[in-house]
DSSP file (Angstrom, degrees, kcal/mol; ACC not computed):
  #  RESIDUE AA STRUCTURE BP1 BP2  ACC     N-H-->O    O-->H-N    N-H-->O    O-->H-N    TCO  KAPPA ALPHA  PHI   PSI    X-CA   Y-CA   Z-CA
    1    1 A M              0   0    0      0, 0.0     2,-0.1     0, 0.0    79,-0.1   0.000 360.0 360.0 360.0 136.6   66.7  -61.0   89.8
    2    2 A T     >  -     0   0    0      1,-0.1     4,-2.2    80,-0.1     5,-0.2  -0.358 360.0-102.1 -90.9 171.9   67.7  -58.3   87.3
    3    3 A T  H  > S+     0   0    0      1,-0.2     4,-2.4     2,-0.2     5,-0.2   0.882 123.8  55.4 -59.5 -38.8   65.8  -55.1   86.3
    4    4 A V  H  > S+     0   0    0      2,-0.2     4,-1.8     1,-0.2    -1,-0.2   0.910 106.9  50.0 -61.9 -41.9   64.7  -56.9   83.1
    5    5 A D  H  > S+     0   0    0      2,-0.2     4,-1.7     1,-0.2    -2,-0.2   0.914 110.4  49.1 -63.4 -42.6   63.2  -59.7   85.2
    6    6 A T  H  X S+     0   0    0     -4,-2.2     4,-2.1     1,-0.2    -1,-0.2   0.891 109.4  52.9 -63.6 -38.0   61.4  -57.2   87.4
    7    7 A A  H  X S+     0   0    0     -4,-2.4     4,-2.3     1,-0.2    -1,-0.2   0.859 104.7  56.0 -63.8 -34.8   60.1  -55.5   84.3
    8    8 A A  H  X S+     0   0    0     -4,-1.8     4,-2.1     2,-0.2    -1,-0.2   0.873 106.6  49.6 -65.9 -36.4   58.8  -58.9   83.1
    9    9 A V  H  X S+     0   0    0     -4,-1.7     4,-2.4     2,-0.2    -2,-0.2   0.925 110.7  49.5 -66.6 -44.0   56.8  -59.3   86.3
   10   10 A A  H  X S+     0   0    0     -4,-2.1     4,-2.0     1,-0.2    -2,-0.2   0.889 110.9  50.4 -61.7 -38.5   55.3  -55.8   85.8
   11   11 A A  H  X S+     0   0    0     -4,-2.3     4,-2.5     2,-0.2    -1,-0.2   0.888 108.1  52.8 -66.9 -38.9   54.4  -56.7   82.2
   12   12 A L  H  X S+     0   0    0     -4,-2.1     4,-2.4     1,-0.2    -2,-0.2   0.937 110.6  47.3 -58.8 -47.0   52.7  -59.9   83.4
   13   13 A Y  H  X S+     0   0    0     -4,-2.4     4,-2.7     1,-0.2    -2,-0.2   0.859 110.3  52.4 -65.4 -35.4   50.6  -57.9   85.8
   14   14 A A  H  X S+     0   0    0     -4,-2.0     4,-2.5     2,-0.2     5,-0.3   0.924 110.1  48.1 -64.9 -44.0   49.8  -55.4   83.1
   15   15 A R  H  X S+     0   0    0     -4,-2.5     4,-2.2     2,-0.2    -2,-0.2   0.920 113.7  48.1 -61.8 -42.9   48.6  -58.1   80.8
   16   16 A Q  H  X S+     0   0    0     -4,-2.4     4,-2.5     2,-0.2     5,-0.3   0.949 112.2  48.3 -60.8 -49.6   46.5  -59.7   83.6
   17   17 A S  H  X S+     0   0    0     -4,-2.7     4,-2.2     1,-0.2    56,-0.2   0.928 114.9  43.4 -60.4 -48.3   44.9  -56.4   84.5
   18   18 A Q  H  X S+     0   0    0     -4,-2.5     4,-1.9     1,-0.2     6,-0.3   0.869 112.6  53.6 -68.8 -34.9   44.0  -55.4   81.0
   19   19 A A  H  <>S+     0   0    0     -4,-2.2     5,-2.7    -5,-0.3     4,-0.5   0.955 113.9  39.6 -64.7 -49.5   42.7  -58.9   80.1
   20   20 A I  H ><5S+     0   0    0     -4,-2.5     3,-0.6     1,-0.2    -2,-0.2   0.878 116.8  50.9 -70.5 -34.5   40.3  -59.2   83.1
   21   21 A D  H 3<5S+     0   0    0     -4,-2.2    50,-0.4    -5,-0.3    -1,-0.2   0.821 112.8  46.3 -69.9 -29.8   39.2  -55.5   82.8
   22   22 A D  T 3<5S-     0   0    0     -4,-1.9    -1,-0.2    -5,-0.2    -2,-0.2   0.420 117.5-109.7 -92.6   0.5   38.5  -55.9   79.1
   23   23 A G  T < 5S+     0   0    0     -3,-0.6     2,-1.4    -4,-0.5     3,-0.2   0.674  71.5 140.6  82.0  17.0   36.6  -59.2   79.5
   24   24 A D     >< +     0   0    0     -5,-2.7     4,-2.1    -6,-0.3    -1,-0.2  -0.624  19.5 168.9 -92.6  77.6   39.3  -61.4   77.8
   25   25 A A  H  > S+     0   0    0     -2,-1.4     4,-2.7     1,-0.2     5,-0.2   0.858  71.3  53.0 -61.1 -40.2   38.8  -64.3   80.3
   26   26 A A  H  > S+     0   0    0      1,-0.2     4,-1.9     2,-0.2    -1,-0.2   0.906 109.8  48.3 -65.5 -40.7   40.9  -66.8   78.3
   27   27 A A  H  4 S+     0   0    0      2,-0.2     4,-0.4     1,-0.2    -1,-0.2   0.899 112.3  49.5 -66.0 -39.6   43.9  -64.3   78.1
   28   28 A W  H >< S+     0   0    0     -4,-2.1     3,-1.5     1,-0.2    -2,-0.2   0.945 112.1  47.2 -63.4 -47.5   43.6  -63.7   81.9
   29   29 A A  H >< S+     0   0    0     -4,-2.7     3,-1.7     1,-0.3    -1,-0.2   0.834 103.9  63.2 -63.4 -31.8   43.5  -67.4   82.7
   30   30 A A  T 3< S+     0   0    0     -4,-1.9    -1,-0.3     1,-0.3    -2,-0.2   0.609  88.3  69.7 -70.5 -11.3   46.5  -68.0   80.3
   31   31 A T  T <  S+     0   0    0     -3,-1.5    93,-2.4    -4,-0.4    -1,-0.3   0.514  94.9  68.9 -82.6  -3.4   48.7  -65.8   82.6
   32   32 A F  E <  S-a  124   0A   0     -3,-1.7    93,-0.2    91,-0.3    82,-0.1  -0.736  97.8 -99.6-103.9 158.1   48.5  -68.6   85.2
   33   33 A T  E >   -     0   0A   0     91,-2.3     3,-2.3    -2,-0.3    16,-0.2  -0.312  45.1 -99.2 -65.9 164.2   50.0  -72.0   84.9
   34   34 A S  E 3  S+     0   0A   0      1,-0.3    16,-1.4    15,-0.1    17,-0.2   0.786 129.4  37.2 -61.1 -25.7   47.6  -74.8   83.8
   35   35 A D  E 3  S+     0   0A   0     14,-0.2    -1,-0.3    15,-0.1    -2,-0.1   0.119  93.1 143.1-106.9  19.0   47.2  -75.8   87.5
   36   36 A G  E <   -     0   0A   0     -3,-2.3    13,-3.0    12,-0.1     2,-0.3  -0.115  35.4-149.3 -61.6 155.9   47.4  -72.2   88.7
   37   37 A S  E     -aB 126  48A   0     88,-1.4    90,-2.1    11,-0.2     2,-0.4  -0.952  12.0-161.9-132.5 151.3   45.3  -71.0   91.6
   38   38 A F  E     -aB 127  47A   0      9,-2.1     9,-2.8    -2,-0.3     2,-0.4  -0.997  12.3-177.8-131.3 123.7   43.7  -67.8   92.7
   39   39 A E  E     +a  128   0A   0     88,-2.3    90,-2.8    -2,-0.4     6,-0.1  -0.982  10.3 158.8-131.0 123.2   42.6  -67.3   96.3
   40   40 A S    >>  -     0   0    0      4,-0.5     3,-1.0    -2,-0.4     4,-0.9  -0.999  43.5-133.7-142.7 139.1   40.8  -64.2   97.6
   41   41 A P  T 34 S+     0   0    0      0, 0.0     3,-0.1     0, 0.0    -1,-0.1   0.740 106.9  63.0 -63.9 -19.8   38.6  -63.5  100.6
   42   42 A T  T 34 S+     0   0    0      1,-0.2    88,-0.0     2,-0.1    -3,-0.0   0.814 111.5  33.6 -71.2 -30.2   36.2  -61.7   98.3
   43   43 A F  T <4 S-     0   0    0     -3,-1.0     2,-0.3     1,-0.3    -1,-0.2   0.387  96.7-139.2-114.8   2.9   35.4  -64.8   96.3
   44   44 A G     <  +     0   0    0     -4,-0.9    -4,-0.5    -3,-0.1    -1,-0.3  -0.590  66.0  38.9  85.2-133.8   35.6  -67.7   98.7
   45   45 A D  S    S-     0   0    0     -2,-0.3    -5,-0.2     1,-0.1    -7,-0.1  -0.108  95.0 -88.7 -58.0 151.0   37.2  -71.1   97.8
   46   46 A P        -     0   0    0      0, 0.0     2,-0.6     0, 0.0    -7,-0.2  -0.271  34.6-134.4 -58.5 146.6   40.4  -71.1   95.7
   47   47 A I  E     -B   38   0A   0     -9,-2.8    -9,-2.1    -3,-0.1     2,-0.4  -0.934  29.5-171.0-105.6 122.1   39.9  -71.2   92.0
   48   48 A I  E     +B   37   0A   0     -2,-0.6     4,-0.4   -11,-0.2   -11,-0.2  -0.954  35.5  15.2-128.0 131.3   42.2  -73.8   90.4
   49   49 A G  S  > S-     0   0    0    -13,-3.0     4,-2.6    -2,-0.4     5,-0.2   0.121  84.3 -78.9  94.0 155.8   43.1  -74.6   86.8
   50   50 A T  H  > S+     0   0    0    -16,-1.4     4,-2.4     1,-0.2     5,-0.2   0.885 124.9  49.1 -57.7 -46.0   42.7  -72.9   83.5
   51   51 A E  H  > S+     0   0    0      1,-0.2     4,-2.4     2,-0.2    -1,-0.2   0.932 114.4  44.5 -63.5 -45.9   39.0  -73.8   83.0
   52   52 A A  H  > S+     0   0    0     -4,-0.4     4,-2.4     1,-0.2    -1,-0.2   0.892 113.5  50.7 -66.3 -39.3   37.9  -72.6   86.4
   53   53 A L  H  X S+     0   0    0     -4,-2.6     4,-2.4     2,-0.2    -1,-0.2   0.898 110.7  49.8 -65.1 -39.4   40.0  -69.5   86.1
   54   54 A T  H  X S+     0   0    0     -4,-2.4     4,-2.4    -5,-0.2    -2,-0.2   0.942 111.5  47.6 -63.9 -47.6   38.4  -68.7   82.7
   55   55 A R  H  X S+     0   0    0     -4,-2.4     4,-2.4     1,-0.2    -2,-0.2   0.907 111.3  52.5 -60.0 -41.5   34.9  -69.2   84.1
   56   56 A F  H  X S+     0   0    0     -4,-2.4     4,-2.4     1,-0.2    -2,-0.2   0.950 110.9  45.4 -58.4 -50.9   35.7  -67.0   87.1
   57   57 A A  H  X S+     0   0    0     -4,-2.4     4,-2.2     1,-0.2    -1,-0.2   0.868 111.3  53.4 -64.4 -36.6   37.0  -64.2   84.9
   58   58 A E  H  X S+     0   0    0     -4,-2.4     4,-2.5     1,-0.2    -1,-0.2   0.916 110.2  48.3 -61.1 -43.0   33.9  -64.5   82.6
   59   59 A G  H  X S+     0   0    0     -4,-2.4     4,-2.4     2,-0.2    -2,-0.2   0.893 109.0  52.1 -65.7 -41.1   31.6  -64.2   85.6
   60   60 A V  H  X S+     0   0    0     -4,-2.4     4,-1.8     1,-0.2    -1,-0.2   0.941 113.4  44.3 -59.6 -47.5   33.4  -61.1   86.9
   61   61 A Y  H  X S+     0   0    0     -4,-2.2     4,-2.5     1,-0.2    -2,-0.2   0.906 111.8  52.4 -66.9 -41.3   33.1  -59.4   83.6
   62   62 A A  H  X S+     0   0    0     -4,-2.5     4,-2.5     1,-0.2    -1,-0.2   0.907 108.3  51.6 -61.3 -41.6   29.5  -60.4   83.1
   63   63 A D  H  X S+     0   0    0     -4,-2.4     4,-1.8     1,-0.2    -1,-0.2   0.897 110.3  48.6 -62.1 -40.0   28.6  -59.0   86.6
   64   64 A L  H  X>S+     0   0    0     -4,-1.8     5,-2.1     2,-0.2     4,-0.9   0.908 110.6  50.7 -66.5 -41.5   30.2  -55.7   85.7
   65   65 A Q  H ><5S+     0   0    0     -4,-2.5     3,-0.6     1,-0.2    -2,-0.2   0.915 109.6  50.9 -61.5 -42.7   28.4  -55.6   82.4
   66   66 A D  H 3<5S+     0   0    0     -4,-2.5    -1,-0.2     1,-0.2    -2,-0.2   0.864 112.1  47.0 -62.0 -36.0   25.1  -56.2   84.2
   67   67 A A  H 3<5S-     0   0    0     -4,-1.8    -1,-0.2    -5,-0.2    -2,-0.2   0.583 110.0-124.8 -82.6 -10.7   25.9  -53.4   86.7
   68   68 A G  T <<5S+     0   0    0     -4,-0.9     2,-0.3    -3,-0.6    -3,-0.2   0.792  70.3 114.9  73.2  27.8   26.8  -51.1   83.8
   69   69 A V      < -     0   0    0     -5,-2.1     2,-0.3    -6,-0.1    -1,-0.3  -0.854  56.0-136.9-126.0 162.3   30.3  -50.3   85.3
   70   70 A R  E     -C   96   0A   0     26,-2.4    26,-2.6    -2,-0.3     2,-0.4  -0.775  15.6-147.6-110.0 161.7   33.9  -50.9   84.3
   71   71 A Q  E     -C   95   0A   0    -50,-0.4     2,-0.4    -2,-0.3    24,-0.2  -0.988   7.4-165.0-132.5 141.7   36.7  -52.0   86.5
   72   72 A R  E     -C   94   0A   0     22,-2.9    22,-3.1    -2,-0.4     2,-0.5  -0.994   8.7-151.0-129.8 129.9   40.3  -51.2   86.4
   73   73 A H  E     -C   93   0A   0     -2,-0.4     2,-0.5    20,-0.2    20,-0.2  -0.871  10.4-167.5 -98.9 127.6   43.1  -53.0   88.3
   74   74 A W  E     -C   92   0A   0     18,-2.9    18,-2.6    -2,-0.5     2,-0.4  -0.952   4.2-168.3-119.6 110.7   46.2  -50.9   89.2
   75   75 A V  E     +C   91   0A   0     -2,-0.5     2,-0.3    16,-0.2    16,-0.2  -0.825  18.7 153.2-102.3 135.7   49.2  -52.9   90.4
   76   76 A N  E     +C   90   0A   0     14,-2.5    14,-2.6    -2,-0.4    -2,-0.0  -0.925  41.5  43.7-151.5 172.4   52.1  -51.1   92.0
   77   77 A S  E     -     0   0A   0     -2,-0.3     2,-0.4    12,-0.2    -1,-0.1   0.902  68.7-172.8  52.9  50.8   55.0  -51.5   94.5
   78   78 A I  E     -     0   0A   0     11,-0.2     2,-0.4    -3,-0.1    11,-0.2  -0.599   9.6-178.3 -78.7 127.7   56.1  -54.9   93.1
   79   79 A V  E     -C   88   0A   0      9,-2.6     9,-2.8    -2,-0.4     2,-0.5  -0.998   5.5-166.0-127.4 130.0   58.8  -56.7   95.0
   80   80 A V  E     -C   87   0A   0     -2,-0.4     7,-0.2     7,-0.2   -74,-0.1  -0.960  17.8-139.9-120.7 130.0   60.2  -60.0   93.8
   81   81 A D  E  >> -C   86   0A   0      5,-2.7     4,-2.3    -2,-0.5     5,-0.7  -0.791  14.3-155.4 -83.5 115.7   62.3  -62.4   95.7
   82   82 A P  T  45S+     0   0    0      0, 0.0    -1,-0.1     0, 0.0   -80,-0.1   0.747  88.4  52.5 -68.1 -22.8   64.9  -63.7   93.2
   83   83 A D  T  45S+     0   0    0      1,-0.1    -2,-0.0     3,-0.1    -3,-0.0   0.843 124.2  22.9 -81.2 -33.8   65.5  -66.9   95.0
   84   84 A T  T  45S-     0   0    0     -3,-0.3    30,-0.2     2,-0.1    -1,-0.1   0.558  93.5-129.3-108.3 -11.6   61.9  -68.1   95.4
   85   85 A L  T  <5 +     0   0    0     -4,-2.3    29,-2.9     1,-0.3     2,-0.5   0.867  56.4 149.0  56.3  38.9   60.2  -66.2   92.6
   86   86 A V  E   < -CD  81 113A   0     -5,-0.7    -5,-2.7    27,-0.2     2,-0.4  -0.910  29.4-162.7-101.1 127.0   57.6  -64.9   95.0
   87   87 A A  E     -CD  80 112A   0     25,-2.7    25,-3.2    -2,-0.5     2,-0.4  -0.898   7.1-167.0-113.4 139.1   56.2  -61.5   94.1
   88   88 A R  E     +CD  79 111A   0     -9,-2.8    -9,-2.6    -2,-0.4     2,-0.3  -0.978  18.0 161.0-123.7 138.0   54.3  -59.2   96.4
   89   89 A A  E     - D   0 110A   0     21,-2.1    21,-2.7    -2,-0.4     2,-0.4  -0.977  37.7-114.5-151.5 160.9   52.4  -56.2   95.2
   90   90 A Y  E     -CD  76 109A   0    -14,-2.6   -14,-2.5    -2,-0.3     2,-0.4  -0.803  30.8-164.9 -95.6 143.2   49.7  -53.7   96.1
   91   91 A L  E     -CD  75 108A   0     17,-2.7    17,-2.9    -2,-0.4     2,-0.5  -0.984   8.7-168.0-135.3 123.1   46.6  -53.7   94.0
   92   92 A M  E     -CD  74 107A   0    -18,-2.6   -18,-2.9    -2,-0.4     2,-0.6  -0.922   9.9-154.6-105.4 134.7   43.9  -51.1   93.8
   93   93 A I  E     -CD  73 106A   0     13,-2.7    12,-3.0    -2,-0.5    13,-1.3  -0.950  13.5-167.4-111.1 119.3   40.6  -52.0   92.1
   94   94 A V  E     -CD  72 104A   0    -22,-3.1   -22,-2.9    -2,-0.6     2,-0.4  -0.896   8.9-150.6-110.9 130.7   38.8  -48.9   90.7
   95   95 A R  E     -CD  71 103A   0      8,-2.9     8,-2.2    -2,-0.5     2,-0.5  -0.826   7.6-158.0 -97.3 140.0   35.2  -48.9   89.5
   96   96 A V  E     -CD  70 102A   0    -26,-2.6   -26,-2.4    -2,-0.4    -2,-0.0  -0.976  11.0-145.1-121.2 120.0   34.2  -46.5   86.8
   97   97 A D    >   -     0   0    0      4,-2.3     3,-2.6    -2,-0.5   -28,-0.1  -0.199  36.3 -90.4 -78.6 173.9   30.6  -45.6   86.5
   98   98 A P  T 3  S+     0   0    0      0, 0.0    -1,-0.1     0, 0.0   -29,-0.1   0.740 127.8  55.7 -58.8 -23.5   28.8  -44.9   83.2
   99   99 A E  T 3  S-     0   0    0      2,-0.1    -2,-0.0     1,-0.0    -3,-0.0   0.459 121.7-106.8 -86.7  -0.1   29.6  -41.2   83.5
  100  100 A G  S <  S+     0   0    0     -3,-2.6   -31,-0.0     1,-0.3    -4,-0.0   0.635  71.1 145.3  86.8  15.1   33.3  -42.0   83.8
  101  101 A I        -     0   0    0     -4,-0.0    -4,-2.3     1,-0.0    -1,-0.3  -0.775  37.6-146.9 -91.1 120.3   33.5  -41.2   87.5
  102  102 A P  E     -D   96   0A   0      0, 0.0     2,-0.3     0, 0.0    -6,-0.2  -0.511  17.4-178.8 -86.2 153.5   36.0  -43.5   89.3
  103  103 A S  E     -D   95   0A   0     -8,-2.2    -8,-2.9    -2,-0.2     2,-0.5  -0.984  34.2-109.4-146.8 143.9   35.8  -44.8   92.8
  104  104 A L  E     -D   94   0A   0     -2,-0.3   -10,-0.2   -10,-0.2     3,-0.1  -0.602  30.8-178.8 -74.8 119.6   38.1  -47.0   94.8
  105  105 A L  E     -     0   0A   0    -12,-3.0     2,-0.3    -2,-0.5    -1,-0.2   0.911  61.8 -28.4 -83.7 -48.7   36.4  -50.4   95.3
  106  106 A R  E     -D   93   0A   0    -13,-1.3   -13,-2.7     2,-0.0     2,-0.4  -0.989  45.3-138.0-163.1 161.2   39.2  -52.0   97.3
  107  107 A H  E     +D   92   0A   0     -2,-0.3    25,-1.9   -15,-0.2     2,-0.3  -0.998  32.3 169.3-124.9 129.3   42.9  -52.1   98.1
  108  108 A V  E     -DE  91 131A   0    -17,-2.9   -17,-2.7    -2,-0.4     2,-0.5  -0.850  32.0-126.2-134.1 168.2   44.6  -55.5   98.5
  109  109 A V  E     -DE  90 130A   0     21,-2.7    21,-2.2    -2,-0.3     2,-0.4  -0.980  25.7-156.8-115.7 129.0   48.0  -57.0   98.8
  110  110 A T  E     -DE  89 129A   0    -21,-2.7   -21,-2.1    -2,-0.5     2,-0.5  -0.855   9.0-167.8-107.2 142.6   48.8  -59.9   96.4
  111  111 A T  E     -DE  88 128A   0     17,-2.3    17,-2.4    -2,-0.4     2,-0.4  -0.984  15.7-172.9-126.6 118.9   51.4  -62.6   97.0
  112  112 A D  E     -DE  87 127A   0    -25,-3.2   -25,-2.7    -2,-0.5     2,-0.7  -0.918  24.0-148.5-117.8 135.5   52.2  -64.7   93.9
  113  113 A E  E     -DE  86 126A   0     13,-2.6    12,-3.2    -2,-0.4    13,-1.5  -0.920  32.4-154.9 -92.9 119.6   54.3  -67.7   93.4
  114  114 A L  E     - E   0 124A   0    -29,-2.9     2,-0.3    -2,-0.7    10,-0.2  -0.575  12.0-163.5 -97.5 158.8   55.6  -67.3   89.9
  115  115 A A  E     - E   0 123A   0      8,-2.6     8,-2.5    -2,-0.2     2,-0.7  -0.980  21.4-124.3-137.5 150.0   56.8  -69.9   87.4
  116  116 A V  E     - E   0 122A   0     -2,-0.3     6,-0.2     6,-0.2     3,-0.1  -0.866  32.1-163.8 -96.8 119.2   58.8  -69.7   84.2
  117  117 A A    >   -     0   0    0      4,-4.0     3,-1.4    -2,-0.7     4,-0.3  -0.274  41.1 -54.9 -91.2-179.4   56.9  -71.2   81.3
  118  118 A A  G >  S+     0   0    0      1,-0.3     3,-0.8     2,-0.2    -1,-0.2  -0.261 128.2  26.2 -55.0 140.5   58.2  -72.3   77.9
  119  119 A G  G 3  S-     0   0    0      1,-0.2    -1,-0.3    -3,-0.1     3,-0.1   0.659 129.1 -78.1  77.3  15.1   60.1  -69.4   76.1
  120  120 A S  G <  S+     0   0    0     -3,-1.4     2,-0.3     1,-0.2    -1,-0.2   0.626  85.0 152.8  69.0  15.1   60.9  -67.8   79.5
  121  121 A E    <   -     0   0    0     -3,-0.8    -4,-4.0    -4,-0.3    -1,-0.2  -0.604  41.9-127.4 -77.8 134.9   57.4  -66.3   79.8
  122  122 A L  E     + E   0 116A   0     -2,-0.3     2,-0.3    -6,-0.2    -6,-0.2  -0.577  30.3 176.9 -81.9 143.9   56.4  -65.8   83.4
  123  123 A R  E     - E   0 115A   0     -8,-2.5    -8,-2.6    -2,-0.2     2,-0.6  -0.942  33.2-107.8-138.1 161.6   53.1  -67.2   84.8
  124  124 A V  E     -aE  32 114A   0    -93,-2.4   -91,-2.3    -2,-0.3   -10,-0.2  -0.819  25.3-178.3 -92.3 123.9   51.4  -67.2   88.1
  125  125 A R  E    S-     0   0A   0    -12,-3.2   -88,-1.4    -2,-0.6     2,-0.3   0.845  76.2  -1.1 -85.3 -40.7   51.4  -70.6   89.8
  126  126 A S  E     -aE  37 113A   0    -13,-1.5   -13,-2.6   -90,-0.2     2,-0.4  -0.978  61.5-162.7-152.0 139.9   49.4  -69.3   92.8
  127  127 A R  E     -aE  38 112A   0    -90,-2.1   -88,-2.3    -2,-0.3     2,-0.5  -0.987   3.5-170.0-123.5 129.9   48.0  -66.0   93.9
  128  128 A H  E     -aE  39 111A   0    -17,-2.4   -17,-2.3    -2,-0.4     2,-0.4  -0.984   8.4-164.5-118.3 124.9   46.9  -65.2   97.4
  129  129 A V  E     - E   0 110A   0    -90,-2.8     2,-0.4    -2,-0.5   -19,-0.2  -0.891   7.0-177.7-109.5 135.7   45.0  -62.0   97.9
  130  130 A R  E     - E   0 109A   0    -21,-2.2   -21,-2.7    -2,-0.4     2,-0.1  -0.996  30.1-112.0-132.6 143.2   44.5  -60.4  101.3
  131  131 A R  E     - E   0 108A   0     -2,-0.4   -23,-0.2   -23,-0.2   -25,-0.0  -0.407  29.7-121.4 -67.2 144.1   42.6  -57.3  102.2
  132  132 A D              0   0    0    -25,-1.9   -25,-0.2     1,-0.1    -1,-0.1  -0.805 360.0 360.0 -88.9 115.6   44.6  -54.3  103.3
  133  133 A P              0   0    0      0, 0.0    -1,-0.1     0, 0.0   -25,-0.1   0.527 360.0 360.0 -62.1 360.0   43.3  -53.5  106.8
């Protein structure tokens, strides 16, 4: 995998983070393949497919709005296996209260199986999240 390819993975994660943080559920779900899955110990059963992923992201944003807080996803330390297109990264989720004061909500490790969509755009085929002990 070249530097440009690694940059494409970082750009994918940036689009995902900003979409879910800004409440653009459809854009967040579109960063997954149509049969993509998201699995996290925080949310229970895997969420599979565009419609379910969209509903999930809508619910996350609605809950934050109800609580009067914002959330920011910070992805870092991305490593991609060029042979398998499996990416591993660290993710910090930061909550920002109405006064603009941030607090670390959680730190997790993500492992993604990536896929190349039409036009060479990367998408997530499956994401597995695990809490960082």
